[in-house]
PDB file of N, CA, C and O in Angstrom, chain B, residues numbered from 101:
ATOM      1  N   SER B 101      47.420  85.566 127.258  1.00  0.00           N
ATOM      2  CA  SER B 101      47.203  84.300 125.937  1.00  0.00           C
ATOM      3  C   SER B 101      48.006  84.151 124.753  1.00  0.00           C
ATOM      4  O   SER B 101      48.268  85.230 124.221  1.00  0.00           O
ATOM      5  N   GLN B 102      48.485  83.111 124.170  1.00  0.00           N
ATOM      6  CA  GLN B 102      49.527  82.815 123.595  1.00  0.00           C
ATOM      7  C   GLN B 102      48.745  82.735 122.461  1.00  0.00           C
ATOM      8  O   GLN B 102      49.427  83.167 121.533  1.00  0.00           O
ATOM      9  N   GLY B 103      47.393  82.319 121.979  1.00  0.00           N
ATOM     10  CA  GLY B 103      46.543  82.351 120.869  1.00  0.00           C
ATOM     11  C   GLY B 103      47.255  80.852 120.506  1.00  0.00           C
ATOM     12  O   GLY B 103      47.372  80.076 121.454  1.00  0.00           O
ATOM     13  N   MET B 104      47.684  80.461 119.311  1.00  0.00           N
ATOM     14  CA  MET B 104      47.931  79.846 118.748  1.00  0.00           C
ATOM     15  C   MET B 104      49.003  78.749 118.884  1.00  0.00           C
ATOM     16  O   MET B 104      49.076  77.568 118.543  1.00  0.00           O
ATOM     17  N   ALA B 105      50.029  79.868 119.700  1.00  0.00           N
ATOM     18  CA  ALA B 105      51.612  79.677 119.858  1.00  0.00           C
ATOM     19  C   ALA B 105      51.594  78.562 121.351  1.00  0.00           C
ATOM     20  O   ALA B 105      52.637  78.091 121.803  1.00  0.00           O
ATOM     21  N   PHE B 106      50.293  78.301 121.924  1.00  0.00           N
ATOM     22  CA  PHE B 106      50.549  77.129 122.794  1.00  0.00           C
ATOM     23  C   PHE B 106      51.012  76.117 122.080  1.00  0.00           C
ATOM     24  O   PHE B 106      50.509  75.907 120.976  1.00  0.00           O
ATOM     25  N   THR B 107      52.193  75.190 122.632  1.00  0.00           N
ATOM     26  CA  THR B 107      52.644  74.071 122.025  1.00  0.00           C
ATOM     27  C   THR B 107      51.712  72.814 122.476  1.00  0.00           C
ATOM     28  O   THR B 107      50.914  73.016 123.392  1.00  0.00           O
ATOM     29  N   LEU B 108      51.760  71.841 122.021  1.00  0.00           N
ATOM     30  CA  LEU B 108      50.668  70.317 122.160  1.00  0.00           C
ATOM     31  C   LEU B 108      50.842  70.332 123.888  1.00  0.00           C
ATOM     32  O   LEU B 108      49.784  70.403 124.515  1.00  0.00           O
ATOM     33  N   GLU B 109      51.918  70.279 124.552  1.00  0.00           N
ATOM     34  CA  GLU B 109      52.037  69.747 125.573  1.00  0.00           C
ATOM     35  C   GLU B 109      51.255  71.092 126.716  1.00  0.00           C
ATOM     36  O   GLU B 109      50.581  70.693 127.666  1.00  0.00           O
ATOM     37  N   GLU B 110      51.398  72.285 126.539  1.00  0.00           N
ATOM     38  CA  GLU B 110      50.555  73.366 127.176  1.00  0.00           C
ATOM     39  C   GLU B 110      48.982  73.331 126.765  1.00  0.00           C
ATOM     40  O   GLU B 110      48.107  73.748 127.523  1.00  0.00           O
ATOM     41  N   ARG B 111      48.775  72.894 125.731  1.00  0.00           N
ATOM     42  CA  ARG B 111      47.441  72.721 125.532  1.00  0.00           C
ATOM     43  C   ARG B 111      47.211  71.870 126.465  1.00  0.00           C
ATOM     44  O   ARG B 111      46.626  72.197 127.497  1.00  0.00           O
ATOM     45  N   LEU B 112      47.680  70.545 126.212  1.00  0.00           N
ATOM     46  CA  LEU B 112      47.171  69.363 127.060  1.00  0.00           C
ATOM     47  C   LEU B 112      47.797  69.654 129.005  1.00  0.00           C
ATOM     48  O   LEU B 112      47.910  68.662 129.725  1.00  0.00           O
ATOM     49  N   GLN B 113      47.895  70.085 129.175  1.00  0.00           N
ATOM     50  CA  GLN B 113      48.426  70.383 130.555  1.00  0.00           C
ATOM     51  C   GLN B 113      47.520  71.698 131.273  1.00  0.00           C
ATOM     52  O   GLN B 113      47.470  71.913 132.484  1.00  0.00           O
ATOM     53  N   LEU B 114      46.766  72.575 130.107  1.00  0.00           N
ATOM     54  CA  LEU B 114      45.931  73.317 130.560  1.00  0.00           C
ATOM     55  C   LEU B 114      44.651  72.831 130.542  1.00  0.00           C
ATOM     56  O   LEU B 114      43.794  73.405 131.214  1.00  0.00           O
ATOM     57  N   GLY B 115      44.314  71.639 129.726  1.00  0.00           N
ATOM     58  CA  GLY B 115      43.058  71.270 129.284  1.00  0.00           C
ATOM     59  C   GLY B 115      42.331  71.779 128.177  1.00  0.00           C
ATOM     60  O   GLY B 115      41.146  71.531 127.954  1.00  0.00           O
ATOM     61  N   ILE B 116      43.145  72.570 127.419  1.00  0.00           N
ATOM     62  CA  ILE B 116      42.675  73.442 126.197  1.00  0.00           C
ATOM     63  C   ILE B 116      42.402  72.726 125.106  1.00  0.00           C
ATOM     64  O   ILE B 116      41.552  73.035 124.271  1.00  0.00           O
ATOM     65  N   HIS B 117      43.201  71.623 125.070  1.00  0.00           N
ATOM     66  CA  HIS B 117      43.253  70.685 123.806  1.00  0.00           C
ATOM     67  C   HIS B 117      42.190  70.606 122.955  1.00  0.00           C
ATOM     68  O   HIS B 117      41.155  70.141 123.434  1.00  0.00           O
ATOM     69  N   GLY B 118      42.186  70.916 121.905  1.00  0.00           N
ATOM     70  CA  GLY B 118      40.446  70.774 121.068  1.00  0.00           C
ATOM     71  C   GLY B 118      39.906  72.193 121.171  1.00  0.00           C
ATOM     72  O   GLY B 118      38.934  72.403 120.445  1.00  0.00           O
ATOM     73  N   LEU B 119      40.216  72.946 121.722  1.00  0.00           N
ATOM     74  CA  LEU B 119      39.815  74.348 122.106  1.00  0.00           C
ATOM     75  C   LEU B 119      40.265  75.531 121.124  1.00  0.00           C
ATOM     76  O   LEU B 119      39.612  76.568 121.007  1.00  0.00           O
ATOM     77  N   LEU B 120      41.298  75.297 120.522  1.00  0.00           N
ATOM     78  CA  LEU B 120      42.239  75.821 119.432  1.00  0.00           C
ATOM     79  C   LEU B 120      41.857  75.216 118.214  1.00  0.00           C
ATOM     80  O   LEU B 120      41.088  74.291 117.948  1.00  0.00           O
ATOM     81  N   PRO B 121      42.958  76.352 117.179  1.00  0.00           N
ATOM     82  CA  PRO B 121      42.752  75.494 116.045  1.00  0.00           C
ATOM     83  C   PRO B 121      44.210  74.503 116.271  1.00  0.00           C
ATOM     84  O   PRO B 121      45.068  74.670 117.138  1.00  0.00           O
ATOM     85  N   PRO B 122      44.175  73.589 115.349  1.00  0.00           N
ATOM     86  CA  PRO B 122      44.477  72.813 115.316  1.00  0.00           C
ATOM     87  C   PRO B 122      46.380  72.537 114.956  1.00  0.00           C
ATOM     88  O   PRO B 122      47.147  71.599 115.177  1.00  0.00           O
ATOM     89  N   CYS B 123      46.532  73.907 114.309  1.00  0.00           N
ATOM     90  CA  CYS B 123      47.826  74.271 114.166  1.00  0.00           C
ATOM     91  C   CYS B 123      48.435  74.777 114.989  1.00  0.00           C
ATOM     92  O   CYS B 123      47.810  75.286 115.920  1.00  0.00           O
ATOM     93  N   PHE B 124      49.948  74.841 114.970  1.00  0.00           N
ATOM     94  CA  PHE B 124      50.556  75.255 116.058  1.00  0.00           C
ATOM     95  C   PHE B 124      51.464  76.706 115.071  1.00  0.00           C
ATOM     96  O   PHE B 124      51.995  76.594 113.966  1.00  0.00           O
ATOM     97  N   LEU B 125      51.398  77.638 115.711  1.00  0.00           N
ATOM     98  CA  LEU B 125      52.137  79.135 115.111  1.00  0.00           C
ATOM     99  C   LEU B 125      53.103  79.186 115.990  1.00  0.00           C
ATOM    100  O   LEU B 125      52.954  78.545 117.030  1.00  0.00           O
ATOM    101  N   THR B 126      54.443  80.040 115.759  1.00  0.00           N
ATOM    102  CA  THR B 126      55.272  80.652 116.728  1.00  0.00           C
ATOM    103  C   THR B 126      54.888  81.843 116.964  1.00  0.00           C
ATOM    104  O   THR B 126      54.066  82.149 116.100  1.00  0.00           O
ATOM    105  N   GLN B 127      55.102  82.896 117.879  1.00  0.00           N
ATOM    106  CA  GLN B 127      54.742  84.239 118.406  1.00  0.00           C
ATOM    107  C   GLN B 127      55.420  84.953 116.931  1.00  0.00           C
ATOM    108  O   GLN B 127      54.870  85.860 116.306  1.00  0.00           O
ATOM    109  N   ASP B 128      56.668  84.337 116.577  1.00  0.00           N
ATOM    110  CA  ASP B 128      57.273  85.222 115.498  1.00  0.00           C
ATOM    111  C   ASP B 128      56.604  85.556 114.016  1.00  0.00           C
ATOM    112  O   ASP B 128      56.541  86.597 113.362  1.00  0.00           O
ATOM    113  N   VAL B 129      56.105  84.120 113.767  1.00  0.00           N
ATOM    114  CA  VAL B 129      54.999  84.104 112.385  1.00  0.00           C
ATOM    115  C   VAL B 129      53.675  84.703 112.718  1.00  0.00           C
ATOM    116  O   VAL B 129      53.009  85.131 111.776  1.00  0.00           O
ATOM    117  N   GLN B 130      53.226  84.787 113.864  1.00  0.00           N
ATOM    118  CA  GLN B 130      52.044  85.465 114.473  1.00  0.00           C
ATOM    119  C   GLN B 130      52.236  86.950 114.042  1.00  0.00           C
ATOM    120  O   GLN B 130      51.364  87.450 113.331  1.00  0.00           O
ATOM    121  N   VAL B 131      53.263  87.658 114.404  1.00  0.00           N
ATOM    122  CA  VAL B 131      53.729  88.941 114.315  1.00  0.00           C
ATOM    123  C   VAL B 131      53.724  89.120 112.946  1.00  0.00           C
ATOM    124  O   VAL B 131      52.879  89.925 112.555  1.00  0.00           O
ATOM    125  N   LEU B 132      54.337  88.667 112.201  1.00  0.00           N
ATOM    126  CA  LEU B 132      54.172  88.436 110.379  1.00  0.00           C
ATOM    127  C   LEU B 132      53.176  88.398 109.624  1.00  0.00           C
ATOM    128  O   LEU B 132      53.106  88.902 108.503  1.00  0.00           O
ATOM    129  N   ARG B 133      52.068  87.596 110.381  1.00  0.00           N
ATOM    130  CA  ARG B 133      50.598  87.832 109.993  1.00  0.00           C
ATOM    131  C   ARG B 133      50.016  89.081 110.092  1.00  0.00           C
ATOM    132  O   ARG B 133      49.246  89.668 109.331  1.00  0.00           O
ATOM    133  N   VAL B 134      50.529  89.410 111.200  1.00  0.00           N
ATOM    134  CA  VAL B 134      50.040  90.845 112.082  1.00  0.00           C
ATOM    135  C   VAL B 134      50.196  91.824 111.224  1.00  0.00           C
ATOM    136  O   VAL B 134      49.253  92.472 110.769  1.00  0.00           O
ATOM    137  N   MET B 135      51.615  92.040 110.886  1.00  0.00           N
ATOM    138  CA  MET B 135      52.239  93.185 110.181  1.00  0.00           C
ATOM    139  C   MET B 135      51.825  93.003 108.565  1.00  0.00           C
ATOM    140  O   MET B 135      51.866  94.010 107.858  1.00  0.00           O
ATOM    141  N   LYS B 136      51.517  92.007 108.112  1.00  0.00           N
ATOM    142  CA  LYS B 136      50.685  92.170 106.505  1.00  0.00           C
ATOM    143  C   LYS B 136      49.481  92.445 106.571  1.00  0.00           C
ATOM    144  O   LYS B 136      48.930  92.995 105.617  1.00  0.00           O
ATOM    145  N   ASN B 137      48.660  92.055 107.959  1.00  0.00           N
ATOM    146  CA  ASN B 137      47.472  92.108 107.623  1.00  0.00           C
ATOM    147  C   ASN B 137      47.525  93.783 107.658  1.00  0.00           C
ATOM    148  O   ASN B 137      46.882  94.475 106.869  1.00  0.00           O
ATOM    149  N   TYR B 138      48.434  94.339 108.745  1.00  0.00           N
ATOM    150  CA  TYR B 138      48.528  95.776 108.947  1.00  0.00           C
ATOM    151  C   TYR B 138      48.787  96.784 107.824  1.00  0.00           C
ATOM    152  O   TYR B 138      48.282  97.903 107.739  1.00  0.00           O
ATOM    153  N   GLU B 139      49.966  96.009 106.667  1.00  0.00           N
ATOM    154  CA  GLU B 139      50.114  96.878 105.973  1.00  0.00           C
ATOM    155  C   GLU B 139      49.123  96.887 104.784  1.00  0.00           C
ATOM    156  O   GLU B 139      48.965  97.843 104.025  1.00  0.00           O
ATOM    157  N   ASN B 140      48.643  96.007 104.735  1.00  0.00           N
ATOM    158  CA  ASN B 140      47.423  95.797 104.061  1.00  0.00           C
ATOM    159  C   ASN B 140      45.860  96.963 103.980  1.00  0.00           C
ATOM    160  O   ASN B 140      44.804  97.063 103.355  1.00  0.00           O
ATOM    161  N   LYS B 141      46.606  97.632 105.035  1.00  0.00           N
ATOM    162  CA  LYS B 141      45.159  98.905 105.286  1.00  0.00           C
ATOM    163  C   LYS B 141      45.611 100.292 104.528  1.00  0.00           C
ATOM    164  O   LYS B 141      46.778 100.674 104.443  1.00  0.00           O
ATOM    165  N   SER B 142      44.675 100.848 104.090  1.00  0.00           N
ATOM    166  CA  SER B 142      45.202 101.888 103.208  1.00  0.00           C
ATOM    167  C   SER B 142      44.935 103.178 104.382  1.00  0.00           C
ATOM    168  O   SER B 142      44.954 104.277 103.827  1.00  0.00           O
ATOM    169  N   ASN B 143      44.729 103.235 105.653  1.00  0.00           N
ATOM    170  CA  ASN B 143      44.456 104.504 106.250  1.00  0.00           C
ATOM    171  C   ASN B 143      44.675 104.444 107.926  1.00  0.00           C
ATOM    172  O   ASN B 143      44.374 103.494 108.649  1.00  0.00           O
ATOM    173  N   ASP B 144      45.128 105.396 108.234  1.00  0.00           N
ATOM    174  CA  ASP B 144      45.486 105.018 109.688  1.00  0.00           C
ATOM    175  C   ASP B 144      44.454 104.474 110.704  1.00  0.00           C
ATOM    176  O   ASP B 144      44.489 103.429 111.353  1.00  0.00           O
ATOM    177  N   LEU B 145      43.594 105.386 110.675  1.00  0.00           N
ATOM    178  CA  LEU B 145      42.115 104.819 111.361  1.00  0.00           C
ATOM    179  C   LEU B 145      41.778 102.936 111.096  1.00  0.00           C
ATOM    180  O   LEU B 145      41.399 102.135 111.951  1.00  0.00           O
ATOM    181  N   ASP B 146      42.042 102.705 109.809  1.00  0.00           N
ATOM    182  CA  ASP B 146      42.041 101.166 109.645  1.00  0.00           C
ATOM    183  C   ASP B 146      43.003  99.977 110.775  1.00  0.00           C
ATOM    184  O   ASP B 146      42.803  99.009 111.509  1.00  0.00           O
ATOM    185  N   LYS B 147      44.240 100.958 110.229  1.00  0.00           N
ATOM    186  CA  LYS B 147      45.389 100.141 110.930  1.00  0.00           C
ATOM    187  C   LYS B 147      45.009 100.365 112.525  1.00  0.00           C
ATOM    188  O   LYS B 147      45.128  99.410 113.293  1.00  0.00           O
ATOM    189  N   TYR B 148      44.578 101.572 112.977  1.00  0.00           N
ATOM    190  CA  TYR B 148      44.168 101.566 114.434  1.00  0.00           C
ATOM    191  C   TYR B 148      43.135 100.469 114.802  1.00  0.00           C
ATOM    192  O   TYR B 148      43.261  99.696 115.753  1.00  0.00           O
ATOM    193  N   ILE B 149      42.162 100.496 113.985  1.00  0.00           N
ATOM    194  CA  ILE B 149      40.947  99.191 114.307  1.00  0.00           C
ATOM    195  C   ILE B 149      42.120  97.960 114.548  1.00  0.00           C
ATOM    196  O   ILE B 149      42.175  97.463 115.673  1.00  0.00           O
ATOM    197  N   VAL B 150      42.955  97.527 113.597  1.00  0.00           N
ATOM    198  CA  VAL B 150      43.206  96.276 113.396  1.00  0.00           C
ATOM    199  C   VAL B 150      44.042  96.103 114.881  1.00  0.00           C
ATOM    200  O   VAL B 150      43.839  95.203 115.695  1.00  0.00           O
ATOM    201  N   LEU B 151      45.015  97.184 115.006  1.00  0.00           N
ATOM    202  CA  LEU B 151      45.773  96.761 116.229  1.00  0.00           C
ATOM    203  C   LEU B 151      45.153  96.632 117.815  1.00  0.00           C
ATOM    204  O   LEU B 151      45.578  96.036 118.804  1.00  0.00           O
ATOM    205  N   MET B 152      43.513  97.778 117.501  1.00  0.00           N
ATOM    206  CA  MET B 152      42.896  97.748 118.763  1.00  0.00           C
ATOM    207  C   MET B 152      42.278  95.911 118.700  1.00  0.00           C
ATOM    208  O   MET B 152      42.358  95.170 119.679  1.00  0.00           O
ATOM    209  N   THR B 153      41.920  95.647 117.870  1.00  0.00           N
ATOM    210  CA  THR B 153      41.229  94.191 117.764  1.00  0.00           C
ATOM    211  C   THR B 153      42.168  93.239 118.178  1.00  0.00           C
ATOM    212  O   THR B 153      41.847  92.164 118.683  1.00  0.00           O
ATOM    213  N   LEU B 154      43.601  93.690 117.931  1.00  0.00           N
ATOM    214  CA  LEU B 154      44.564  92.459 118.307  1.00  0.00           C
ATOM    215  C   LEU B 154      44.693  92.415 119.921  1.00  0.00           C
ATOM    216  O   LEU B 154      44.908  91.464 120.672  1.00  0.00           O
ATOM    217  N   GLN B 155      44.499  93.674 120.160  1.00  0.00           N
ATOM    218  CA  GLN B 155      44.729  94.082 121.730  1.00  0.00           C
ATOM    219  C   GLN B 155      43.371  93.300 122.532  1.00  0.00           C
ATOM    220  O   GLN B 155      43.543  92.793 123.641  1.00  0.00           O
ATOM    221  N   ASP B 156      42.479  93.278 122.079  1.00  0.00           N
ATOM    222  CA  ASP B 156      41.223  92.917 122.677  1.00  0.00           C
ATOM    223  C   ASP B 156      41.395  91.080 122.389  1.00  0.00           C
ATOM    224  O   ASP B 156      40.855  90.323 123.196  1.00  0.00           O
ATOM    225  N   ARG B 157      42.256  90.452 121.075  1.00  0.00           N
ATOM    226  CA  ARG B 157      41.901  89.089 120.854  1.00  0.00           C
ATOM    227  C   ARG B 157      43.382  88.518 121.908  1.00  0.00           C
ATOM    228  O   ARG B 157      43.366  87.781 122.893  1.00  0.00           O
ATOM    229  N   ASN B 158      44.177  88.978 121.447  1.00  0.00           N
ATOM    230  CA  ASN B 158      45.578  88.494 122.395  1.00  0.00           C
ATOM    231  C   ASN B 158      46.354  89.932 122.704  1.00  0.00           C
ATOM    232  O   ASN B 158      46.722  90.671 121.791  1.00  0.00           O
ATOM    233  N   GLU B 159      46.488  90.133 123.655  1.00  0.00           N
ATOM    234  CA  GLU B 159      47.570  91.061 124.589  1.00  0.00           C
ATOM    235  C   GLU B 159      48.762  90.919 124.323  1.00  0.00           C
ATOM    236  O   GLU B 159      49.348  91.864 123.794  1.00  0.00           O
ATOM    237  N   LYS B 160      49.512  89.619 124.630  1.00  0.00           N
ATOM    238  CA  LYS B 160      50.553  89.474 124.511  1.00  0.00           C
ATOM    239  C   LYS B 160      50.997  89.330 123.140  1.00  0.00           C
ATOM    240  O   LYS B 160      52.223  89.415 123.062  1.00  0.00           O
ATOM    241  N   LEU B 161      50.420  89.142 122.044  1.00  0.00           N
ATOM    242  CA  LEU B 161      50.857  89.582 120.601  1.00  0.00           C
ATOM    243  C   LEU B 161      50.800  90.986 120.224  1.00  0.00           C
ATOM    244  O   LEU B 161      51.385  91.428 119.235  1.00  0.00           O
ATOM    245  N   PHE B 162      50.052  91.724 121.063  1.00  0.00           N
ATOM    246  CA  PHE B 162      49.911  93.207 120.725  1.00  0.00           C
ATOM    247  C   PHE B 162      50.756  93.830 120.916  1.00  0.00           C
ATOM    248  O   PHE B 162      51.173  94.615 120.063  1.00  0.00           O
ATOM    249  N   TYR B 163      51.340  93.687 122.190  1.00  0.00           N
ATOM    250  CA  TYR B 163      52.782  94.513 122.865  1.00  0.00           C
ATOM    251  C   TYR B 163      53.702  93.646 121.986  1.00  0.00           C
ATOM    252  O   TYR B 163      54.631  94.397 121.688  1.00  0.00           O
ATOM    253  N   ARG B 164      53.873  92.660 121.523  1.00  0.00           N
ATOM    254  CA  ARG B 164      55.033  92.175 121.056  1.00  0.00           C
ATOM    255  C   ARG B 164      54.920  92.930 119.515  1.00  0.00           C
ATOM    256  O   ARG B 164      55.881  93.441 118.939  1.00  0.00           O
ATOM    257  N   VAL B 165      54.185  92.902 119.238  1.00  0.00           N
ATOM    258  CA  VAL B 165      53.990  93.912 117.711  1.00  0.00           C
ATOM    259  C   VAL B 165      54.109  95.257 117.854  1.00  0.00           C
ATOM    260  O   VAL B 165      54.950  95.798 117.136  1.00  0.00           O
ATOM    261  N   LEU B 166      53.464  95.953 118.620  1.00  0.00           N
ATOM    262  CA  LEU B 166      54.210  97.692 119.163  1.00  0.00           C
ATOM    263  C   LEU B 166      55.311  97.357 119.322  1.00  0.00           C
ATOM    264  O   LEU B 166      55.909  97.614 118.277  1.00  0.00           O
ATOM    265  N   THR B 167      56.041  96.868 120.114  1.00  0.00           N
ATOM    266  CA  THR B 167      57.645  97.185 120.603  1.00  0.00           C
ATOM    267  C   THR B 167      58.528  96.646 119.487  1.00  0.00           C
ATOM    268  O   THR B 167      59.705  97.007 119.477  1.00  0.00           O
ATOM    269  N   SER B 168      57.987  95.648 118.351  1.00  0.00           N
ATOM    270  CA  SER B 168      58.983  95.195 117.261  1.00  0.00           C
ATOM    271  C   SER B 168      59.623  96.336 116.205  1.00  0.00           C
ATOM    272  O   SER B 168      60.511  96.419 115.358  1.00  0.00           O
ATOM    273  N   ASP B 169      58.205  97.447 117.044  1.00  0.00           N
ATOM    274  CA  ASP B 169      58.755  98.561 116.023  1.00  0.00           C
ATOM    275  C   ASP B 169      57.851 100.171 116.498  1.00  0.00           C
ATOM    276  O   ASP B 169      57.015 100.924 115.996  1.00  0.00           O
ATOM    277  N   ILE B 170      58.513 100.078 117.540  1.00  0.00           N
ATOM    278  CA  ILE B 170      57.507 101.602 118.308  1.00  0.00           C
ATOM    279  C   ILE B 170      57.229 102.688 117.614  1.00  0.00           C
ATOM    280  O   ILE B 170      56.153 103.265 117.456  1.00  0.00           O
ATOM    281  N   GLU B 171      58.505 102.971 117.127  1.00  0.00           N
ATOM    282  CA  GLU B 171      58.301 104.837 116.232  1.00  0.00           C
ATOM    283  C   GLU B 171      57.565 104.276 114.887  1.00  0.00           C
ATOM    284  O   GLU B 171      57.219 105.196 114.145  1.00  0.00           O
ATOM    285  N   ARG B 172      57.333 103.314 114.536  1.00  0.00           N
ATOM    286  CA  ARG B 172      56.155 103.329 113.808  1.00  0.00           C
ATOM    287  C   ARG B 172      54.625 103.014 114.203  1.00  0.00           C
ATOM    288  O   ARG B 172      53.791 103.301 113.344  1.00  0.00           O
ATOM    289  N   PHE B 173      54.182 102.468 115.381  1.00  0.00           N
ATOM    290  CA  PHE B 173      53.204 102.201 116.007  1.00  0.00           C
ATOM    291  C   PHE B 173      52.589 102.954 116.701  1.00  0.00           C
ATOM    292  O   PHE B 173      51.451 102.866 117.162  1.00  0.00           O
ATOM    293  N   MET B 174      53.584 103.954 116.813  1.00  0.00           N
ATOM    294  CA  MET B 174      52.767 104.891 118.473  1.00  0.00           C
ATOM    295  C   MET B 174      52.308 105.946 117.924  1.00  0.00           C
ATOM    296  O   MET B 174      51.855 106.699 118.786  1.00  0.00           O
ATOM    297  N   PRO B 175      52.187 106.462 116.600  1.00  0.00           N
ATOM    298  CA  PRO B 175      51.476 107.950 115.625  1.00  0.00           C
ATOM    299  C   PRO B 175      50.187 107.036 115.587  1.00  0.00           C
ATOM    300  O   PRO B 175      49.123 107.635 115.433  1.00  0.00           O
ATOM    301  N   ILE B 176      50.143 105.448 115.727  1.00  0.00           N
ATOM    302  CA  ILE B 176      48.610 104.836 115.265  1.00  0.00           C
ATOM    303  C   ILE B 176      47.757 104.837 116.508  1.00  0.00           C
ATOM    304  O   ILE B 176      46.635 105.340 116.573  1.00  0.00           O
ATOM    305  N   VAL B 177      48.499 104.125 117.652  1.00  0.00           N
ATOM    306  CA  VAL B 177      47.609 103.930 119.052  1.00  0.00           C
ATOM    307  C   VAL B 177      47.613 105.019 119.678  1.00  0.00           C
ATOM    308  O   VAL B 177      46.775 105.172 120.566  1.00  0.00           O
ATOM    309  N   TYR B 178      48.679 106.196 119.344  1.00  0.00           N
ATOM    310  CA  TYR B 178      48.695 107.264 120.197  1.00  0.00           C
ATOM    311  C   TYR B 178      48.365 108.755 119.399  1.00  0.00           C
ATOM    312  O   TYR B 178      47.982 108.701 118.230  1.00  0.00           O
ATOM    313  N   THR B 179      48.474 109.652 119.856  1.00  0.00           N
ATOM    314  CA  THR B 179      48.128 110.959 119.095  1.00  0.00           C
ATOM    315  C   THR B 179      49.296 111.151 117.675  1.00  0.00           C
ATOM    316  O   THR B 179      50.523 111.201 117.757  1.00  0.00           O
ATOM    317  N   PRO B 180      48.395 111.235 116.341  1.00  0.00           N
ATOM    318  CA  PRO B 180      47.268 112.012 115.910  1.00  0.00           C
ATOM    319  C   PRO B 180      45.828 110.937 115.952  1.00  0.00           C
ATOM    320  O   PRO B 180      44.669 111.312 116.129  1.00  0.00           O
ATOM    321  N   THR B 181      46.276 109.608 115.744  1.00  0.00           N
ATOM    322  CA  THR B 181      45.091 108.718 115.562  1.00  0.00           C
ATOM    323  C   THR B 181      44.406 108.415 116.278  1.00  0.00           C
ATOM    324  O   THR B 181      43.272 108.191 115.854  1.00  0.00           O
ATOM    325  N   VAL B 182      44.649 108.238 117.678  1.00  0.00           N
ATOM    326  CA  VAL B 182      43.532 107.985 118.708  1.00  0.00           C
ATOM    327  C   VAL B 182      42.443 109.084 118.681  1.00  0.00           C
ATOM    328  O   VAL B 182      41.265 108.778 118.865  1.00  0.00           O
ATOM    329  N   GLY B 183      42.884 110.559 118.418  1.00  0.00           N
ATOM    330  CA  GLY B 183      42.016 111.394 118.463  1.00  0.00           C
ATOM    331  C   GLY B 183      41.008 111.547 117.265  1.00  0.00           C
ATOM    332  O   GLY B 183      40.004 112.254 117.170  1.00  0.00           O
ATOM    333  N   LEU B 184      41.565 110.696 116.408  1.00  0.00           N
ATOM    334  CA  LEU B 184      40.456 110.585 115.012  1.00  0.00           C
ATOM    335  C   LEU B 184      39.718 109.664 115.655  1.00  0.00           C
ATOM    336  O   LEU B 184      38.552 109.946 115.929  1.00  0.00           O
ATOM    337  N   ALA B 185      40.235 108.459 115.994  1.00  0.00           N
ATOM    338  CA  ALA B 185      39.220 107.265 116.601  1.00  0.00           C
ATOM    339  C   ALA B 185      38.323 107.758 117.867  1.00  0.00           C
ATOM    340  O   ALA B 185      37.371 107.192 118.405  1.00  0.00           O
ATOM    341  N   CYS B 186      38.997 109.107 118.189  1.00  0.00           N
ATOM    342  CA  CYS B 186      37.737 109.221 119.178  1.00  0.00           C
ATOM    343  C   CYS B 186      36.446 110.415 118.749  1.00  0.00           C
ATOM    344  O   CYS B 186      35.439 110.753 119.372  1.00  0.00           O
ATOM    345  N   GLN B 187      36.955 110.820 117.506  1.00  0.00           N
ATOM    346  CA  GLN B 187      35.828 111.525 116.988  1.00  0.00           C
ATOM    347  C   GLN B 187      35.131 110.594 116.298  1.00  0.00           C
ATOM    348  O   GLN B 187      33.946 110.923 116.361  1.00  0.00           O
ATOM    349  N   LYS B 188      35.274 109.495 115.606  1.00  0.00           N
ATOM    350  CA  LYS B 188      34.997 108.317 114.896  1.00  0.00           C
ATOM    351  C   LYS B 188      34.638 107.257 115.551  1.00  0.00           C
ATOM    352  O   LYS B 188      34.656 106.142 115.031  1.00  0.00           O
ATOM    353  N   TYR B 189      34.192 107.522 117.023  1.00  0.00           N
ATOM    354  CA  TYR B 189      34.000 106.402 117.742  1.00  0.00           C
ATOM    355  C   TYR B 189      33.005 105.353 117.846  1.00  0.00           C
ATOM    356  O   TYR B 189      33.148 104.215 118.294  1.00  0.00           O
ATOM    357  N   GLY B 190      31.530 106.149 117.153  1.00  0.00           N
ATOM    358  CA  GLY B 190      30.607 104.980 116.687  1.00  0.00           C
ATOM    359  C   GLY B 190      31.150 104.088 115.687  1.00  0.00           C
ATOM    360  O   GLY B 190      30.697 102.943 115.690  1.00  0.00           O
ATOM    361  N   PHE B 191      31.993 104.373 114.871  1.00  0.00           N
ATOM    362  CA  PHE B 191      32.511 103.795 113.858  1.00  0.00           C
ATOM    363  C   PHE B 191      33.783 102.522 114.375  1.00  0.00           C
ATOM    364  O   PHE B 191      34.045 101.379 114.000  1.00  0.00           O
ATOM    365  N   VAL B 192      34.219 103.262 115.196  1.00  0.00           N
ATOM    366  CA  VAL B 192      35.086 102.323 115.624  1.00  0.00           C
ATOM    367  C   VAL B 192      35.345 101.244 116.770  1.00  0.00           C
ATOM    368  O   VAL B 192      36.306 100.489 116.924  1.00  0.00           O
ATOM    369  N   PHE B 193      33.982 101.438 117.655  1.00  0.00           N
ATOM    370  CA  PHE B 193      33.640 101.189 119.212  1.00  0.00           C
ATOM    371  C   PHE B 193      33.537  99.349 118.585  1.00  0.00           C
ATOM    372  O   PHE B 193      33.212  99.186 117.409  1.00  0.00           O
ATOM    373  N   ARG B 194      33.779  98.340 119.304  1.00  0.00           N
ATOM    374  CA  ARG B 194      33.670  97.101 119.194  1.00  0.00           C
ATOM    375  C   ARG B 194      33.316  96.436 120.315  1.00  0.00           C
ATOM    376  O   ARG B 194      32.355  95.675 120.196  1.00  0.00           O
ATOM    377  N   ARG B 195      33.855  96.523 121.413  1.00  0.00           N
ATOM    378  CA  ARG B 195      33.181  96.395 122.632  1.00  0.00           C
ATOM    379  C   ARG B 195      33.991  96.864 123.904  1.00  0.00           C
ATOM    380  O   ARG B 195      35.163  97.234 123.841  1.00  0.00           O
ATOM    381  N   PRO B 196      33.305  96.816 124.973  1.00  0.00           N
ATOM    382  CA  PRO B 196      33.684  97.875 126.079  1.00  0.00           C
ATOM    383  C   PRO B 196      35.320  97.279 126.472  1.00  0.00           C
ATOM    384  O   PRO B 196      35.730  96.277 125.887  1.00  0.00           O
ATOM    385  N   ARG B 197      35.893  97.748 127.152  1.00  0.00           N
ATOM    386  CA  ARG B 197      37.332  97.642 127.605  1.00  0.00           C
ATOM    387  C   ARG B 197      37.662  98.185 129.156  1.00  0.00           C
ATOM    388  O   ARG B 197      38.810  98.132 129.598  1.00  0.00           O
TER     389      ARG B 197
END
């Protein structure tokens, strides 16, 4: 899914016009918005939750963000933060994957 990155032509062709917000945002702009939201979080667990929520909503954007600075994000989505997320599973759990 491209989320709000679908152009008007793509929305019409796929029959999803009117089902998405009316504005169009490029994936680059969406990455910047995710990064700003990520930076506003004060601890690694909150940053992990931001990224996992993004993965549930828009996997394509999630991987775009992840690969934009892999060294920065790997400690959040892998060791050591994922260990903390496992310990706090009841707090972190949103929906089954």
